[in-house]
Biopython code that builds the backbone (N, CA, C, O; Angstrom):
import numpy as np
from Bio.PDB.StructureBuilder import StructureBuilder

atoms = [
    (1, "MET", "N", (0.826, -1.167, 0.000)),
    (1, "MET", "CA", (0.000, 0.000, 0.000)),
    (1, "MET", "C", (0.883, 1.248, 0.000)),
    (1, "MET", "O", (1.961, 1.281, 0.593)),
    (2, "ALA", "N", (0.406, 2.213, -0.653)),
    (2, "ALA", "CA", (1.150, 3.457, -0.758)),
    (2, "ALA", "C", (0.811, 4.355, 0.423)),
    (2, "ALA", "O", (-0.340, 4.451, 0.848)),
    (3, "LYS", "N", (1.837, 5.005, 0.937)),
    (3, "LYS", "CA", (1.637, 5.956, 2.030)),
    (3, "LYS", "C", (1.290, 7.315, 1.444)),
    (3, "LYS", "O", (1.804, 7.710, 0.398)),
    (4, "THR", "N", (0.417, 8.011, 2.133)),
    (4, "THR", "CA", (0.101, 9.369, 1.711)),
    (4, "THR", "C", (1.030, 10.324, 2.432)),
    (4, "THR", "O", (1.173, 10.276, 3.654)),
    (5, "VAL", "N", (1.640, 11.167, 1.680)),
    (5, "VAL", "CA", (2.586, 12.132, 2.227)),
    (5, "VAL", "C", (1.889, 13.494, 2.256)),
    (5, "VAL", "O", (1.373, 13.973, 1.246)),
    (6, "SER", "N", (1.891, 14.090, 3.427)),
    (6, "SER", "CA", (1.286, 15.416, 3.537)),
    (6, "SER", "C", (2.341, 16.467, 3.201)),
    (6, "SER", "O", (3.483, 16.397, 3.654)),
    (7, "LYS", "N", (1.931, 17.423, 2.408)),
    (7, "LYS", "CA", (2.851, 18.480, 2.009)),
    (7, "LYS", "C", (2.897, 19.537, 3.107)),
    (7, "LYS", "O", (1.871, 19.944, 3.652)),
    (8, "LYS", "N", (4.097, 19.961, 3.408)),
    (8, "LYS", "CA", (4.266, 21.032, 4.373)),
    (8, "LYS", "C", (4.214, 22.357, 3.638)),
    (8, "LYS", "O", (4.688, 22.484, 2.509)),
    (9, "ASN", "N", (3.637, 23.326, 4.294)),
    (9, "ASN", "CA", (3.566, 24.657, 3.708)),
    (9, "ASN", "C", (4.941, 25.305, 3.842)),
    (9, "ASN", "O", (5.297, 25.826, 4.899)),
    (10, "ILE", "N", (5.698, 25.263, 2.763)),
    (10, "ILE", "CA", (7.068, 25.762, 2.799)),
    (10, "ILE", "C", (7.090, 27.284, 2.807)),
    (10, "ILE", "O", (7.944, 27.894, 3.450)),
    (11, "ARG", "N", (6.174, 27.879, 2.108)),
    (11, "ARG", "CA", (6.189, 29.330, 1.962)),
    (11, "ARG", "C", (5.329, 29.999, 3.029)),
    (11, "ARG", "O", (4.218, 30.451, 2.752)),
    (12, "LYS", "N", (5.835, 30.055, 4.206)),
    (12, "LYS", "CA", (5.145, 30.811, 5.253)),
    (12, "LYS", "C", (5.680, 32.228, 5.206)),
    (12, "LYS", "O", (6.875, 32.464, 5.385)),
    (13, "THR", "N", (4.798, 33.148, 4.967)),
    (13, "THR", "CA", (5.226, 34.532, 4.893)),
    (13, "THR", "C", (5.075, 35.176, 6.261)),
    (13, "THR", "O", (4.042, 35.068, 6.922)),
    (14, "LYS", "N", (6.118, 35.832, 6.646)),
    (14, "LYS", "CA", (6.086, 36.564, 7.901)),
    (14, "LYS", "C", (5.648, 37.990, 7.611)),
    (14, "LYS", "O", (6.005, 38.576, 6.590)),
    (15, "LYS", "N", (4.881, 38.521, 8.517)),
    (15, "LYS", "CA", (4.439, 39.897, 8.361)),
    (15, "LYS", "C", (5.617, 40.809, 8.683)),
    (15, "LYS", "O", (6.190, 40.738, 9.770)),
    (16, "ILE", "N", (5.963, 41.649, 7.748)),
    (16, "ILE", "CA", (7.089, 42.552, 7.918)),
    (16, "ILE", "C", (6.598, 43.790, 8.653)),
    (16, "ILE", "O", (5.645, 44.444, 8.229)),
    (17, "VAL", "N", (7.251, 44.095, 9.740)),
    (17, "VAL", "CA", (6.887, 45.245, 10.547)),
    (17, "VAL", "C", (7.866, 46.363, 10.244)),
    (17, "VAL", "O", (9.078, 46.150, 10.217)),
    (18, "SER", "N", (7.348, 47.527, 10.021)),
    (18, "SER", "CA", (8.185, 48.680, 9.713)),
    (18, "SER", "C", (9.050, 49.035, 10.920)),
    (18, "SER", "O", (8.551, 49.062, 12.045)),
    (19, "PRO", "N", (10.339, 49.306, 10.706)),
    (19, "PRO", "CA", (11.179, 49.707, 11.835)),
    (19, "PRO", "C", (10.824, 51.088, 12.373)),
    (19, "PRO", "O", (11.206, 51.434, 13.490)),
    (20, "PHE", "N", (10.095, 51.881, 11.586)),
    (20, "PHE", "CA", (9.722, 53.222, 12.015)),
    (20, "PHE", "C", (8.493, 53.228, 12.902)),
    (20, "PHE", "O", (8.198, 54.242, 13.534)),
    (21, "SER", "N", (7.775, 52.128, 12.963)),
    (21, "SER", "CA", (6.555, 52.116, 13.765)),
    (21, "SER", "C", (6.859, 52.249, 15.249)),
    (21, "SER", "O", (6.011, 52.704, 16.017)),
    (22, "ALA", "N", (8.057, 51.857, 15.658)),
    (22, "ALA", "CA", (8.412, 51.973, 17.068)),
    (22, "ALA", "C", (8.793, 53.404, 17.437)),
    (22, "ALA", "O", (8.698, 53.785, 18.603)),
    (23, "TYR", "N", (9.214, 54.183, 16.476)),
    (23, "TYR", "CA", (9.714, 55.521, 16.765)),
    (23, "TYR", "C", (8.753, 56.627, 16.351)),
    (23, "TYR", "O", (8.601, 57.608, 17.080)),
    (24, "TRP", "N", (8.110, 56.495, 15.216)),
    (24, "TRP", "CA", (7.247, 57.544, 14.691)),
    (24, "TRP", "C", (5.829, 57.339, 15.174)),
    (24, "TRP", "O", (5.116, 56.454, 14.700)),
    (25, "LYS", "N", (5.436, 58.149, 16.102)),
    (25, "LYS", "CA", (4.077, 58.134, 16.638)),
    (25, "LYS", "C", (3.294, 59.293, 16.039)),
    (25, "LYS", "O", (3.804, 60.021, 15.188)),
    (26, "LYS", "N", (2.075, 59.459, 16.478)),
    (26, "LYS", "CA", (1.206, 60.508, 15.948)),
    (26, "LYS", "C", (1.799, 61.889, 16.200)),
    (26, "LYS", "O", (1.720, 62.760, 15.334)),
    (27, "ASN", "N", (2.391, 62.101, 17.369)),
    (27, "ASN", "CA", (2.976, 63.406, 17.696)),
    (27, "ASN", "C", (4.119, 63.754, 16.748)),
    (27, "ASN", "O", (4.272, 64.913, 16.362)),
    (28, "ASN", "N", (4.926, 62.754, 16.370)),
    (28, "ASN", "CA", (6.027, 63.003, 15.456)),
    (28, "ASN", "C", (5.511, 63.443, 14.086)),
    (28, "ASN", "O", (6.055, 64.367, 13.482)),
    (29, "PHE", "N", (4.466, 62.782, 13.600)),
    (29, "PHE", "CA", (3.912, 63.154, 12.306)),
    (29, "PHE", "C", (3.269, 64.538, 12.356)),
    (29, "PHE", "O", (3.338, 65.286, 11.382)),
    (30, "LEU", "N", (2.647, 64.881, 13.475)),
    (30, "LEU", "CA", (2.057, 66.212, 13.603)),
    (30, "LEU", "C", (3.134, 67.299, 13.619)),
    (30, "LEU", "O", (2.958, 68.357, 13.015)),
    (31, "LEU", "N", (4.245, 67.040, 14.308)),
    (31, "LEU", "CA", (5.349, 68.000, 14.305)),
    (31, "LEU", "C", (5.968, 68.125, 12.918)),
    (31, "LEU", "O", (6.345, 69.220, 12.502)),
    (32, "LEU", "N", (6.073, 67.012, 12.202)),
    (32, "LEU", "CA", (6.604, 67.054, 10.839)),
    (32, "LEU", "C", (5.686, 67.876, 9.936)),
    (32, "LEU", "O", (6.161, 68.689, 9.144)),
    (33, "LEU", "N", (4.388, 67.669, 10.051)),
    (33, "LEU", "CA", (3.432, 68.437, 9.263)),
    (33, "LEU", "C", (3.498, 69.920, 9.614)),
    (33, "LEU", "O", (3.452, 70.772, 8.726)),
    (34, "LEU", "N", (3.605, 70.230, 10.893)),
    (34, "LEU", "CA", (3.728, 71.623, 11.324)),
    (34, "LEU", "C", (4.992, 72.250, 10.750)),
    (34, "LEU", "O", (4.962, 73.392, 10.290)),
    (35, "GLY", "N", (6.092, 71.521, 10.771)),
    (35, "GLY", "CA", (7.341, 72.031, 10.210)),
    (35, "GLY", "C", (7.234, 72.298, 8.726)),
    (35, "GLY", "O", (7.735, 73.311, 8.236)),
    (36, "LEU", "N", (6.582, 71.393, 7.999)),
    (36, "LEU", "CA", (6.419, 71.607, 6.562)),
    (36, "LEU", "C", (5.531, 72.809, 6.270)),
    (36, "LEU", "O", (5.787, 73.554, 5.324)),
    (37, "ILE", "N", (4.494, 73.003, 7.072)),
    (37, "ILE", "CA", (3.616, 74.167, 6.893)),
    (37, "ILE", "C", (4.378, 75.460, 7.163)),
    (37, "ILE", "O", (4.212, 76.440, 6.436)),
    (38, "ILE", "N", (5.211, 75.472, 8.200)),
    (38, "ILE", "CA", (6.003, 76.667, 8.522)),
    (38, "ILE", "C", (6.999, 76.956, 7.404)),
    (38, "ILE", "O", (7.194, 78.115, 7.037)),
    (39, "ILE", "N", (7.629, 75.923, 6.862)),
    (39, "ILE", "CA", (8.599, 76.115, 5.784)),
    (39, "ILE", "C", (7.904, 76.629, 4.523)),
    (39, "ILE", "O", (8.418, 77.529, 3.860)),
    (40, "ILE", "N", (6.761, 76.075, 4.194)),
    (40, "ILE", "CA", (6.019, 76.553, 3.023)),
    (40, "ILE", "C", (5.595, 78.005, 3.223)),
    (40, "ILE", "O", (5.664, 78.806, 2.291)),
    (41, "ALA", "N", (5.157, 78.348, 4.432)),
    (41, "ALA", "CA", (4.789, 79.738, 4.717)),
    (41, "ALA", "C", (5.998, 80.655, 4.574)),
    (41, "ALA", "O", (5.868, 81.784, 4.101)),
    (42, "GLY", "N", (7.166, 80.181, 4.979)),
    (42, "GLY", "CA", (8.379, 80.979, 4.823)),
    (42, "GLY", "C", (8.700, 81.263, 3.371)),
    (42, "GLY", "O", (9.089, 82.379, 3.026)),
    (43, "TYR", "N", (8.539, 80.261, 2.512)),
    (43, "TYR", "CA", (8.793, 80.480, 1.083)),
    (43, "TYR", "C", (7.717, 81.358, 0.448)),
    (43, "TYR", "O", (8.004, 82.117, -0.479)),
    (44, "VAL", "N", (6.484, 81.260, 0.939)),
    (44, "VAL", "CA", (5.429, 82.144, 0.428)),
    (44, "VAL", "C", (5.732, 83.589, 0.796)),
    (44, "VAL", "O", (5.580, 84.479, -0.039)),
    (45, "PHE", "N", (6.156, 83.837, 2.031)),
    (45, "PHE", "CA", (6.525, 85.190, 2.439)),
    (45, "PHE", "C", (7.737, 85.687, 1.654)),
    (45, "PHE", "O", (7.854, 86.882, 1.382)),
    (46, "MET", "N", (8.640, 84.774, 1.288)),
    (46, "MET", "CA", (9.815, 85.176, 0.529)),
    (46, "MET", "C", (9.427, 85.643, -0.876)),
    (46, "MET", "O", (10.092, 86.503, -1.453)),
    (47, "SER", "N", (8.366, 85.083, -1.415)),
    (47, "SER", "CA", (7.975, 85.435, -2.775)),
    (47, "SER", "C", (7.061, 86.654, -2.843)),
    (47, "SER", "O", (6.702, 87.090, -3.937)),
    (48, "MET", "N", (6.678, 87.209, -1.697)),
    (48, "MET", "CA", (5.759, 88.347, -1.687)),
    (48, "MET", "C", (6.491, 89.647, -2.020)),
    (48, "MET", "O", (7.569, 89.926, -1.494)),
    (49, "GLY", "N", (5.885, 90.425, -2.898)),
    (49, "GLY", "CA", (6.368, 91.779, -3.175)),
    (49, "GLY", "C", (7.759, 91.806, -3.772)),
    (49, "GLY", "O", (8.267, 90.787, -4.240)),
    (50, "PRO", "N", (8.360, 92.960, -3.754)),
    (50, "PRO", "CA", (9.729, 93.080, -4.271)),
    (50, "PRO", "C", (10.733, 92.384, -3.338)),
    (50, "PRO", "O", (10.403, 92.004, -2.215)),
    (51, "TRP", "N", (11.944, 92.233, -3.831)),
    (51, "TRP", "CA", (12.935, 91.475, -3.071)),
    (51, "TRP", "C", (13.308, 92.154, -1.758)),
    (51, "TRP", "O", (13.744, 91.469, -0.833)),
    (52, "ASN", "N", (13.157, 93.457, -1.637)),
    (52, "ASN", "CA", (13.553, 94.164, -0.412)),
    (52, "ASN", "C", (12.371, 94.549, 0.458)),
    (52, "ASN", "O", (12.446, 95.528, 1.201)),
    (53, "SER", "N", (11.285, 93.802, 0.381)),
    (53, "SER", "CA", (10.115, 94.098, 1.213)),
    (53, "SER", "C", (10.320, 93.499, 2.615)),
    (53, "SER", "O", (11.175, 92.639, 2.826)),
    (54, "PHE", "N", (9.522, 93.974, 3.541)),
    (54, "PHE", "CA", (9.625, 93.497, 4.928)),
    (54, "PHE", "C", (9.388, 91.994, 5.063)),
    (54, "PHE", "O", (10.174, 91.325, 5.734)),
    (55, "PRO", "N", (8.332, 91.430, 4.449)),
    (55, "PRO", "CA", (8.130, 89.974, 4.586)),
    (55, "PRO", "C", (9.267, 89.160, 3.986)),
    (55, "PRO", "O", (9.646, 88.124, 4.531)),
    (56, "SER", "N", (9.815, 89.624, 2.865)),
    (56, "SER", "CA", (10.890, 88.877, 2.208)),
    (56, "SER", "C", (12.187, 88.896, 3.006)),
    (56, "SER", "O", (12.921, 87.908, 3.016)),
    (57, "LEU", "N", (12.476, 90.003, 3.670)),
    (57, "LEU", "CA", (13.767, 90.129, 4.348)),
    (57, "LEU", "C", (13.738, 89.756, 5.817)),
    (57, "LEU", "O", (14.775, 89.387, 6.368)),
    (58, "PHE", "N", (12.586, 89.836, 6.474)),
    (58, "PHE", "CA", (12.566, 89.608, 7.916)),
    (58, "PHE", "C", (11.692, 88.426, 8.348)),
    (58, "PHE", "O", (12.137, 87.583, 9.127)),
    (59, "ILE", "N", (10.483, 88.358, 7.861)),
    (59, "ILE", "CA", (9.568, 87.299, 8.294)),
    (59, "ILE", "C", (9.976, 85.950, 7.707)),
    (59, "ILE", "O", (9.982, 84.936, 8.404)),
    (60, "SER", "N", (10.314, 85.949, 6.423)),
    (60, "SER", "CA", (10.659, 84.697, 5.743)),
    (60, "SER", "C", (11.870, 83.992, 6.369)),
    (60, "SER", "O", (11.783, 82.794, 6.638)),
    (61, "PRO", "N", (12.985, 84.673, 6.609)),
    (61, "PRO", "CA", (14.119, 83.960, 7.216)),
    (61, "PRO", "C", (13.820, 83.429, 8.616)),
    (61, "PRO", "O", (14.304, 82.362, 8.994)),
    (62, "VAL", "N", (13.030, 84.165, 9.379)),
    (62, "VAL", "CA", (12.689, 83.696, 10.725)),
    (62, "VAL", "C", (11.852, 82.423, 10.645)),
    (62, "VAL", "O", (12.100, 81.471, 11.385)),
    (63, "LEU", "N", (10.862, 82.401, 9.752)),
    (63, "LEU", "CA", (10.036, 81.208, 9.603)),
    (63, "LEU", "C", (10.856, 80.021, 9.098)),
    (63, "LEU", "O", (10.668, 78.899, 9.567)),
    (64, "LEU", "N", (11.751, 80.254, 8.159)),
    (64, "LEU", "CA", (12.561, 79.163, 7.626)),
    (64, "LEU", "C", (13.534, 78.615, 8.671)),
    (64, "LEU", "O", (13.748, 77.405, 8.742)),
    (65, "ILE", "N", (14.113, 79.482, 9.467)),
    (65, "ILE", "CA", (15.014, 79.014, 10.537)),
    (65, "ILE", "C", (14.232, 78.213, 11.570)),
    (65, "ILE", "O", (14.691, 77.163, 12.020)),
    (66, "ILE", "N", (13.061, 78.698, 11.945)),
    (66, "ILE", "CA", (12.244, 77.956, 12.914)),
    (66, "ILE", "C", (11.852, 76.600, 12.345)),
    (66, "ILE", "O", (11.913, 75.589, 13.044)),
    (67, "GLY", "N", (11.452, 76.575, 11.082)),
    (67, "GLY", "CA", (11.026, 75.323, 10.471)),
    (67, "GLY", "C", (12.153, 74.321, 10.321)),
    (67, "GLY", "O", (12.020, 73.163, 10.715)),
    (68, "TYR", "N", (13.284, 74.774, 9.741)),
    (68, "TYR", "CA", (14.387, 73.862, 9.462)),
    (68, "TYR", "C", (15.202, 73.489, 10.702)),
    (68, "TYR", "O", (15.627, 72.341, 10.833)),
    (69, "LEU", "N", (15.425, 74.431, 11.605)),
    (69, "LEU", "CA", (16.343, 74.172, 12.718)),
    (69, "LEU", "C", (15.662, 73.786, 14.024)),
    (69, "LEU", "O", (16.317, 73.251, 14.919)),
    (70, "LEU", "N", (14.369, 74.044, 14.154)),
    (70, "LEU", "CA", (13.694, 73.704, 15.404)),
    (70, "LEU", "C", (12.627, 72.624, 15.239)),
    (70, "LEU", "O", (12.663, 71.603, 15.926)),
    (71, "VAL", "N", (11.682, 72.847, 14.333)),
    (71, "VAL", "CA", (10.515, 71.970, 14.273)),
    (71, "VAL", "C", (10.835, 70.628, 13.606)),
    (71, "VAL", "O", (10.451, 69.582, 14.129)),
    (72, "LEU", "N", (11.526, 70.635, 12.468)),
    (72, "LEU", "CA", (11.853, 69.366, 11.811)),
    (72, "LEU", "C", (12.747, 68.469, 12.671)),
    (72, "LEU", "O", (12.451, 67.281, 12.795)),
    (73, "PRO", "N", (13.828, 68.984, 13.272)),
    (73, "PRO", "CA", (14.600, 68.105, 14.173)),
    (73, "PRO", "C", (13.797, 67.657, 15.387)),
    (73, "PRO", "O", (13.984, 66.545, 15.880)),
    (74, "ALA", "N", (12.910, 68.511, 15.868)),
    (74, "ALA", "CA", (12.078, 68.109, 17.004)),
    (74, "ALA", "C", (11.158, 66.964, 16.616)),
    (74, "ALA", "O", (10.890, 66.084, 17.435)),
    (75, "SER", "N", (10.671, 66.960, 15.387)),
    (75, "SER", "CA", (9.794, 65.871, 14.955)),
    (75, "SER", "C", (10.548, 64.552, 14.858)),
    (75, "SER", "O", (9.964, 63.489, 15.069)),
    (76, "VAL", "N", (11.826, 64.609, 14.543)),
    (76, "VAL", "CA", (12.622, 63.380, 14.459)),
    (76, "VAL", "C", (13.062, 62.920, 15.841)),
    (76, "VAL", "O", (13.056, 61.722, 16.127)),
    (77, "LEU", "N", (13.441, 63.854, 16.693)),
    (77, "LEU", "CA", (14.037, 63.504, 17.988)),
    (77, "LEU", "C", (13.032, 63.333, 19.111)),
    (77, "LEU", "O", (13.377, 62.781, 20.155)),
    (78, "TYR", "N", (11.792, 63.790, 18.932)),
    (78, "TYR", "CA", (10.804, 63.717, 20.009)),
    (78, "TYR", "C", (10.416, 62.265, 20.269)),
    (78, "TYR", "O", (10.007, 61.545, 19.358)),
    (79, "PHE", "N", (10.548, 61.859, 21.500)),
    (79, "PHE", "CA", (10.165, 60.510, 21.898)),
    (79, "PHE", "C", (9.614, 60.590, 23.302)),
    (79, "PHE", "O", (10.330, 60.952, 24.236)),
    (80, "LYS", "N", (8.361, 60.261, 23.457)),
    (80, "LYS", "CA", (7.714, 60.330, 24.763)),
    (80, "LYS", "C", (7.980, 59.026, 25.505)),
    (80, "LYS", "O", (7.634, 57.944, 25.029)),
    (81, "LYS", "N", (8.592, 59.143, 26.665)),
    (81, "LYS", "CA", (8.853, 57.958, 27.473)),
    (81, "LYS", "C", (7.552, 57.487, 28.105)),
    (81, "LYS", "O", (6.725, 58.289, 28.539)),
    (82, "GLU", "N", (7.391, 56.185, 28.145)),
    (82, "GLU", "CA", (6.188, 55.646, 28.756)),
    (82, "GLU", "C", (6.310, 55.739, 30.269)),
    (82, "GLU", "O", (7.401, 55.633, 30.829)),
    (83, "GLN", "N", (5.178, 55.938, 30.913)),
    (83, "GLN", "CA", (5.151, 56.063, 32.359)),
    (83, "GLN", "C", (5.501, 54.727, 33.003)),
    (83, "GLN", "O", (4.938, 53.698, 32.631)),
    (84, "PRO", "N", (6.415, 54.728, 33.958)),
    (84, "PRO", "CA", (6.731, 53.462, 34.627)),
    (84, "PRO", "C", (5.558, 53.009, 35.497)),
    (84, "PRO", "O", (4.801, 53.818, 36.033)),
    (85, "ILE", "N", (5.441, 51.727, 35.612)),
    (85, "ILE", "CA", (4.380, 51.163, 36.432)),
    (85, "ILE", "C", (4.705, 51.431, 37.890)),
    (85, "ILE", "O", (5.834, 51.215, 38.331)),
    (86, "ASN", "N", (3.728, 51.895, 38.630)),
    (86, "ASN", "CA", (3.928, 52.187, 40.044)),
    (86, "ASN", "C", (4.151, 50.884, 40.797)),
    (86, "ASN", "O", (3.246, 50.057, 40.910)),
    (87, "GLN", "N", (5.357, 50.710, 41.309)),
    (87, "GLN", "CA", (5.700, 49.489, 42.020)),
    (87, "GLN", "C", (5.888, 49.781, 43.500)),
    (87, "GLN", "O", (6.812, 49.268, 44.132)),
    (88, "GLU", "N", (5.018, 50.596, 44.038)),
    (88, "GLU", "CA", (5.143, 50.987, 45.441)),
    (88, "GLU", "C", (5.029, 49.773, 46.353)),
    (88, "GLU", "O", (5.785, 49.632, 47.315)),
    (89, "GLY", "N", (4.096, 48.916, 46.049)),
    (89, "GLY", "CA", (3.942, 47.719, 46.875)),
    (89, "GLY", "C", (5.132, 46.809, 46.792)),
    (89, "GLY", "O", (5.496, 46.176, 47.783)),
    (90, "HIS", "N", (5.759, 46.724, 45.616)),
    (90, "HIS", "CA", (6.944, 45.891, 45.441)),
    (90, "HIS", "C", (8.123, 46.444, 46.225)),
    (90, "HIS", "O", (8.888, 45.687, 46.823)),
    (91, "ASP", "N", (8.271, 47.785, 46.222)),
    (91, "ASP", "CA", (9.382, 48.394, 46.967)),
    (91, "ASP", "C", (9.237, 48.177, 48.470)),
    (91, "ASP", "O", (10.234, 47.951, 49.156)),
    (92, "ILE", "N", (8.037, 48.241, 48.983)),
    (92, "ILE", "CA", (7.828, 48.050, 50.413)),
    (92, "ILE", "C", (8.091, 46.590, 50.781)),
    (92, "ILE", "O", (8.666, 46.304, 51.831)),
    (93, "ALA", "N", (7.675, 45.679, 49.925)),
    (93, "ALA", "CA", (7.879, 44.260, 50.217)),
    (93, "ALA", "C", (9.354, 43.898, 50.167)),
    (93, "ALA", "O", (9.779, 42.982, 50.870)),
    (94, "SER", "N", (10.140, 44.583, 49.364)),
    (94, "SER", "CA", (11.559, 44.245, 49.272)),
    (94, "SER", "C", (12.388, 44.954, 50.330)),
    (94, "SER", "O", (13.600, 44.748, 50.388)),
    (95, "GLY", "N", (11.783, 45.772, 51.158)),
    (95, "GLY", "CA", (12.495, 46.430, 52.246)),
    (95, "GLY", "C", (12.879, 47.865, 51.925)),
    (95, "GLY", "O", (13.477, 48.540, 52.762)),
    (96, "LYS", "N", (12.551, 48.341, 50.741)),
    (96, "LYS", "CA", (12.855, 49.723, 50.379)),
    (96, "LYS", "C", (11.718, 50.615, 50.850)),
    (96, "LYS", "O", (10.559, 50.200, 50.844)),
    (97, "SER", "N", (12.036, 51.821, 51.253)),
    (97, "SER", "CA", (10.966, 52.724, 51.656)),
    (97, "SER", "C", (11.166, 54.098, 51.108)),
    (97, "SER", "O", (10.350, 54.986, 51.355)),
]
sb = StructureBuilder()
sb.init_structure("model")
sb.init_model(0)
sb.init_chain("A")
sb.init_seg("    ")
for serial, (resi, resn, name, xyz) in enumerate(atoms, 1):
    if name == "N":
        sb.init_residue(resn, " ", resi, " ")
    sb.init_atom(name, np.array(xyz, "f"), 0.0, 1.0, " ", f" {name:<3s}", serial, name[0])
structure = sb.get_structure()
């Protein structure tokens, strides 16, 4: 008699998890969006009026510096630490007070 051989599923696909999901949270994306809006506003102010107008010479550089040097790096570097679990009972049981 012939034996029946069961085929094993060789192609098991693993779900690939993005490495950015651990770092990029909603707050990071909101800061990135805010930075892009500030940068776009800076370029809009730069294009207003003649080249020596007040918005082109003063407002635009301030907005661009804030966008490029403060908000965009903050969106990359911002990481909210999770609150530690209150282990007050554990500390008392181990002799710590």
